[in-house]
C-alpha positions in Angstrom: 86.9 74.8 81.1 85.9 73.0 84.3 83.0 74.0 86.5 83.9 74.2 90.2 80.7 75.3 92.0 77.7 77.6 91.8 75.7 79.8 94.2 72.2 81.1 93.9 71.3 84.4 95.5 67.5 84.6 95.9 66.0 88.1 95.6 62.5 89.3 96.1 61.9 89.8 92.3 64.7 87.7 90.7 67.5 85.2 91.4 71.2 85.6 90.6 73.4 82.6 89.8 77.2 82.9 90.2 79.2 80.1 88.5 82.8 79.5 89.5 85.0 77.7 87.0 88.6 77.2 85.8 90.0 77.7 82.3 91.9 75.0 80.4 95.0 76.6 81.9 93.6 76.3 85.4 92.9 80.0 85.9 89.9 80.5 88.2 87.2 82.9 87.3 83.5 83.5 88.1 80.5 85.2 86.5 77.1 86.1 87.7 73.9 85.8 85.6 70.3 86.6 86.1 67.8 83.7 86.1 66.5 84.9 82.7 69.4 83.3 80.8 69.2 79.8 79.3 71.8 77.2 80.2 73.1 77.3 76.6 73.6 81.1 76.9 75.4 80.7 80.2 77.6 77.9 78.9 78.5 79.8 75.7 79.3 83.0 77.7 81.5 81.1 80.2 83.4 79.4 77.3 84.0 82.8 75.7 85.3 84.2 79.0 87.6 81.2 79.5 89.1 81.5 76.0 89.7 85.2 76.5 91.4 84.7 79.9 93.6 81.9 78.4 94.8 84.2 75.6 96.1 86.9 78.0 
């Protein structure tokens, strides 16, 4: 998996982070998280998503 970019949407009460990435087979995807997640949780979730996309 390769990270391409990220965007932060600032809200009044919380921020949302959207991460754009590509799987090992170069399939692009993105996922949006709230600011309450740790970097490890985000990385693990993105890796899970990338693996599932590549299996399709």
